[in-house]
Backbone as a printed PyTorch tensor [residue, N CA C, xyz], in Angstrom:
tensor([[[ 91.1830,  53.2970,  55.3560],
         [ 92.0740,  52.9030,  54.4280],
         [ 93.5300,  53.8690,  53.7450]],

        [[ 94.7690,  53.7990,  54.2390],
         [ 95.6370,  54.6060,  53.4510],
         [ 95.4760,  54.4990,  52.1090]],

        [[ 96.2750,  55.7170,  51.5670],
         [ 96.6230,  56.1150,  50.2150],
         [ 96.9240,  55.7510,  49.8950]],

        [[ 98.2720,  54.3030,  50.3680],
         [ 98.8230,  53.3980,  49.7070],
         [ 98.4190,  51.7550,  49.8510]],

        [[ 97.4270,  51.5030,  50.6030],
         [ 97.1010,  50.7780,  50.8770],
         [ 96.0820,  50.3660,  50.0070]],

        [[ 95.7540,  51.3210,  49.5350],
         [ 94.6060,  51.9480,  48.3920],
         [ 95.1930,  50.9870,  47.0090]],

        [[ 96.7180,  52.3300,  46.9630],
         [ 96.9270,  51.7610,  45.6150],
         [ 97.3730,  51.1370,  45.4430]],

        [[ 98.0350,  49.8760,  46.5180],
         [ 98.1680,  48.3000,  46.3260],
         [ 97.6840,  47.5990,  46.4890]],

        [[ 96.1220,  48.0940,  46.3450],
         [ 95.5740,  47.2950,  46.2380],
         [ 95.4520,  47.2240,  45.1960]],

        [[ 95.0340,  48.3400,  44.1240],
         [ 94.9130,  48.2530,  42.6090],
         [ 95.7710,  47.1810,  42.1490]],

        [[ 96.8340,  48.1240,  42.1100],
         [ 98.2180,  47.0310,  41.4960],
         [ 97.6830,  45.4810,  41.8700]],

        [[ 98.0470,  44.8980,  43.5620],
         [ 97.3240,  43.3010,  43.0910],
         [ 95.8940,  42.5540,  42.6110]],

        [[ 95.2180,  43.8830,  42.6920],
         [ 93.9320,  43.3880,  41.6650],
         [ 93.9840,  43.7050,  40.3930]],

        [[ 94.3220,  44.8050,  40.1150],
         [ 94.9700,  44.1730,  38.5830],
         [ 95.4340,  43.4420,  37.7430]],

        [[ 96.8870,  44.2500,  38.7510],
         [ 98.7750,  43.9120,  38.6200],
         [ 99.1460,  44.6330,  37.9000]],

        [[ 99.6690,  44.4790,  37.7140],
         [101.3140,  45.9540,  37.0920],
         [101.1470,  45.9060,  35.5870]],

        [[100.9780,  44.8400,  35.1200],
         [101.2840,  45.1720,  33.5900],
         [ 99.8980,  46.4680,  33.4020]],

        [[ 98.6760,  45.0880,  34.0870],
         [ 97.1200,  46.6930,  33.8290],
         [ 96.5800,  47.7980,  33.9810]],

        [[ 97.8370,  48.2790,  35.2410],
         [ 97.8520,  49.8650,  35.7090],
         [ 99.0550,  50.0930,  35.1300]],

        [[100.2330,  49.1850,  34.8000],
         [101.1120,  50.6710,  34.0320],
         [100.3620,  50.5780,  32.3980]],

        [[ 99.8360,  49.8320,  31.6330],
         [ 98.7470,  50.7830,  30.1860],
         [ 97.9540,  51.4370,  30.9930]],

        [[ 97.0190,  50.5850,  31.8720],
         [ 96.4500,  52.7570,  33.0870],
         [ 96.5290,  54.1290,  32.5060]],

        [[ 98.4070,  53.4210,  33.1790],
         [ 98.8650,  55.0750,  33.6380],
         [ 98.8340,  56.0640,  31.6820]],

        [[ 99.3840,  54.9010,  30.8650],
         [ 99.9110,  55.3860,  29.4070],
         [ 98.6410,  55.8800,  29.0400]],

        [[ 97.1740,  55.3920,  29.0600],
         [ 95.7720,  55.8140,  29.1590],
         [ 95.5390,  57.0440,  29.9980]],

        [[ 95.2850,  56.8510,  30.4290],
         [ 95.9630,  58.7280,  31.7440],
         [ 96.6400,  59.1720,  31.0180]],

        [[ 97.8790,  59.3710,  31.0650],
         [ 98.6270,  60.3980,  30.6920],
         [ 98.2860,  60.7960,  28.7460]],

        [[ 98.0000,  59.5620,  28.7400],
         [ 97.5870,  60.3990,  26.6360],
         [ 95.2870,  61.4440,  27.3990]],

        [[ 94.8210,  60.8150,  27.6290],
         [ 93.8580,  61.6790,  27.9550],
         [ 93.6380,  63.3220,  28.6200]],

        [[ 95.3360,  63.4410,  29.5560],
         [ 95.8040,  64.9820,  29.9520],
         [ 95.6210,  65.3170,  29.1340]],

        [[ 96.8100,  64.9050,  27.8810],
         [ 97.6340,  65.9010,  26.1850],
         [ 96.2150,  65.8170,  25.4130]],

        [[ 95.8260,  64.7890,  26.2340],
         [ 94.2660,  65.1950,  24.6430],
         [ 94.2120,  66.3840,  25.4050]],

        [[ 93.5150,  66.9220,  27.4020],
         [ 92.4780,  68.1020,  28.2130],
         [ 93.1980,  69.1880,  27.3330]],

        [[ 94.5380,  68.8090,  27.0450],
         [ 95.5560,  70.1510,  27.6290],
         [ 95.4740,  69.8330,  25.4740]],

        [[ 95.7970,  69.8980,  25.3310],
         [ 95.5760,  69.4870,  23.5420],
         [ 93.9160,  70.6980,  23.8430]],

        [[ 93.2930,  70.4490,  24.0870],
         [ 90.9600,  70.6970,  24.0040],
         [ 90.9530,  71.8550,  24.3490]],

        [[ 92.2910,  72.6150,  25.2690],
         [ 92.6530,  73.3800,  26.6870],
         [ 92.3960,  75.2190,  25.2580]],

        [[ 93.4350,  73.9790,  24.6170],
         [ 94.1050,  74.7470,  23.4240],
         [ 92.8890,  75.8840,  22.4190]],

        [[ 92.1320,  75.2740,  22.3420],
         [ 91.4690,  75.2770,  21.4950],
         [ 90.2330,  75.1810,  21.8910]],

        [[ 89.8310,  75.7380,  22.9190],
         [ 88.7120,  76.7820,  23.5630],
         [ 88.5560,  77.4670,  24.0510]],

        [[ 89.5330,  77.1990,  24.9960],
         [ 90.3960,  77.7690,  26.5460],
         [ 88.2510,  78.6240,  27.2440]],

        [[ 87.6350,  77.4370,  27.9490],
         [ 86.5490,  78.0090,  28.6740],
         [ 86.9200,  76.7250,  29.2200]],

        [[ 85.8340,  77.0830,  30.5390],
         [ 86.0190,  76.6930,  32.1300],
         [ 85.9360,  75.1070,  32.4590]],

        [[ 84.9310,  74.5230,  30.9570],
         [ 84.8930,  72.4240,  30.4590],
         [ 86.1460,  71.9560,  30.5100]],

        [[ 86.7710,  72.9250,  29.5480],
         [ 88.5230,  72.2750,  29.6710],
         [ 89.1950,  72.7000,  30.8670]],

        [[ 88.5430,  73.1110,  31.2310],
         [ 90.5530,  74.2040,  32.4370],
         [ 90.3850,  72.6340,  33.7810]],

        [[ 88.7920,  72.1660,  33.7030],
         [ 88.2200,  71.7480,  34.5330],
         [ 88.4260,  69.7320,  34.0780]],

        [[ 88.5070,  69.9680,  33.1730],
         [ 89.4430,  69.0950,  32.1160],
         [ 90.4630,  68.5800,  32.1630]],

        [[ 91.9140,  69.1710,  32.4010],
         [ 92.6410,  69.1780,  33.1380],
         [ 92.7340,  68.6740,  34.4680]],

        [[ 92.1430,  69.1680,  35.3730],
         [ 92.8770,  68.9550,  36.3080],
         [ 91.7630,  67.4880,  36.8540]],

        [[ 91.3550,  67.3360,  36.8190],
         [ 90.3780,  66.0860,  36.3330],
         [ 91.5640,  64.9330,  35.9870]],

        [[ 92.0130,  65.4400,  34.6530],
         [ 93.3820,  64.7310,  34.4830],
         [ 94.3010,  64.0990,  34.7280]],

        [[ 94.2230,  65.4730,  35.4300],
         [ 96.0540,  65.1980,  36.0790],
         [ 96.3380,  64.5240,  37.2650]],

        [[ 94.8140,  64.4210,  37.9820],
         [ 94.4190,  63.8110,  38.9030],
         [ 94.6040,  62.0720,  38.9890]],

        [[ 94.5890,  61.6860,  38.0250],
         [ 94.4310,  59.9990,  37.6640],
         [ 95.3440,  60.1010,  37.1580]],

        [[ 96.1100,  61.6280,  36.7770],
         [ 97.4800,  60.9380,  36.2750],
         [ 98.6460,  60.4930,  37.3890]],

        [[ 98.3480,  61.5400,  38.1470],
         [ 99.2430,  61.8360,  39.4080],
         [ 98.3380,  60.0400,  40.7680]],

        [[ 97.3230,  59.6540,  41.0720],
         [ 96.7210,  58.3670,  41.2550],
         [ 98.1580,  57.8040,  40.9150]],

        [[ 98.1050,  57.5080,  38.6650],
         [ 99.1470,  56.4600,  38.0620],
         [100.3850,  56.4720,  38.5760]],

        [[100.6980,  57.9350,  38.8590],
         [101.9040,  57.5140,  38.7340],
         [103.0010,  57.3030,  40.4060]],

        [[101.4370,  57.4380,  40.7720],
         [101.5800,  57.2980,  42.3420],
         [102.4070,  56.2000,  42.9190]],

        [[101.2930,  54.7810,  41.9010],
         [101.0770,  53.7200,  41.3780],
         [101.8760,  52.7510,  41.0300]],

        [[102.8790,  53.7710,  40.0960],
         [104.5730,  53.8360,  39.3030],
         [105.8130,  53.8100,  40.1260]],

        [[105.2480,  54.9140,  40.9340],
         [106.2170,  54.6620,  42.1710],
         [106.3830,  53.9170,  43.6920]],

        [[105.1910,  53.0160,  43.5250],
         [105.2840,  51.2180,  44.0880],
         [105.9690,  50.7450,  43.8940]],

        [[105.9270,  50.6210,  42.9750],
         [106.0490,  49.6930,  41.5450],
         [107.4870,  49.3220,  40.7850]],

        [[108.5140,  51.3090,  40.8010],
         [109.0940,  51.1100,  39.9590],
         [110.0840,  51.6160,  41.0810]],

        [[109.3120,  52.2340,  42.2620],
         [110.5550,  53.2410,  43.5080],
         [110.5700,  54.1870,  42.9670]],

        [[110.9490,  55.6140,  44.0340],
         [110.6360,  56.8580,  43.5050],
         [111.7650,  56.9560,  43.5820]],

        [[111.0880,  58.1350,  41.7230],
         [112.0410,  59.6540,  41.4770],
         [112.4180,  60.6560,  41.9770]],

        [[112.8690,  60.2470,  43.4260],
         [112.9600,  61.3680,  44.5270],
         [114.0680,  61.9170,  43.8070]],

        [[115.3530,  61.1750,  44.1600],
         [116.6730,  62.1880,  44.0240],
         [116.7440,  62.5820,  42.2450]],

        [[116.1910,  61.4920,  41.2690],
         [116.3190,  61.6290,  39.6850],
         [115.4060,  64.1580,  40.0010]],

        [[114.7720,  63.4640,  40.0680],
         [113.7510,  64.7930,  40.0140],
         [114.5090,  65.9560,  40.7200]],

        [[114.7940,  65.5720,  41.6290],
         [116.4830,  66.7820,  42.5030],
         [117.6260,  67.1200,  41.3480]],

        [[117.8070,  66.8750,  40.3760],
         [118.5530,  66.1530,  39.9080],
         [118.5010,  67.2030,  38.5200]],

        [[117.4710,  66.5510,  37.8050],
         [115.6420,  67.8900,  37.5650],
         [115.6320,  69.1220,  37.7740]],

        [[115.6260,  69.1820,  38.9010],
         [114.7540,  70.0510,  39.2090],
         [116.1380,  71.3140,  39.3470]],

        [[117.3780,  71.2340,  39.7920],
         [118.8630,  71.4650,  40.2180],
         [119.4220,  72.0050,  38.4810]],

        [[119.3260,  71.4610,  37.3800],
         [119.6440,  71.3270,  36.4460],
         [118.6320,  72.6150,  35.6210]],

        [[117.1360,  72.6190,  35.8250],
         [116.4440,  73.2930,  35.0010],
         [116.7380,  74.7930,  36.2470]],

        [[117.4570,  74.7920,  36.8730],
         [117.3580,  75.8860,  37.9230],
         [118.3060,  76.3970,  37.1990]],

        [[119.2750,  76.1820,  37.0560],
         [120.3000,  76.7590,  36.1500],
         [119.8340,  77.4680,  35.3150]],

        [[119.4420,  76.2610,  34.3210],
         [119.2390,  76.5060,  33.2510],
         [117.8070,  78.5050,  32.8910]],

        [[118.0950,  78.1340,  35.1380],
         [116.8610,  79.1600,  34.7470],
         [117.6710,  80.8470,  34.5910]],

        [[118.8410,  80.2950,  35.7830],
         [119.8640,  81.7590,  36.0920],
         [119.4460,  81.3690,  37.5730]],

        [[118.8010,  80.4230,  38.7890],
         [118.5690,  80.1730,  39.3200],
         [119.9580,  79.1450,  40.6780]],

        [[120.8370,  79.3490,  40.1170],
         [121.1030,  77.8230,  40.8390],
         [121.8030,  77.9920,  42.6300]],

        [[121.3940,  79.7120,  42.7020],
         [121.4230,  79.5530,  44.0130],
         [120.2230,  79.1340,  44.8450]],

        [[118.8810,  79.3510,  44.1460],
         [118.2350,  78.8530,  44.7620],
         [117.9090,  77.6590,  45.9700]],

        [[117.0400,  77.1580,  46.4250],
         [116.9480,  76.1340,  47.2260],
         [115.7980,  74.7790,  46.1550]],

        [[116.8500,  73.7690,  45.4070],
         [115.3890,  73.2930,  44.1750],
         [114.6170,  72.1690,  45.0790]],

        [[114.9340,  72.5470,  47.1750],
         [113.6000,  71.5790,  47.5920],
         [112.1630,  71.9730,  47.6570]],

        [[112.2780,  73.0880,  47.7900],
         [110.6210,  73.4260,  47.7040],
         [109.5600,  72.7500,  46.6670]]])
């Protein structure tokens, strides 16, 4: 089964609303892991951030299936960031 098929099956099985709520939960867990990192700064805190990042990426991929790709908006925002950083001539596609 492909990644897309797995993600679509999760949406079909649990429903869009449940997966949106799960995305909120996973983003909250990533936020908590980052906060813990600043309090402890040990290897387990780093591992926790990596684990939560994976969960959030999976949920973001499901949100893309449900709502569409943010690629065009992401490109605009990267270009704006490059401008603020004084990197106007840099290609933000990489």
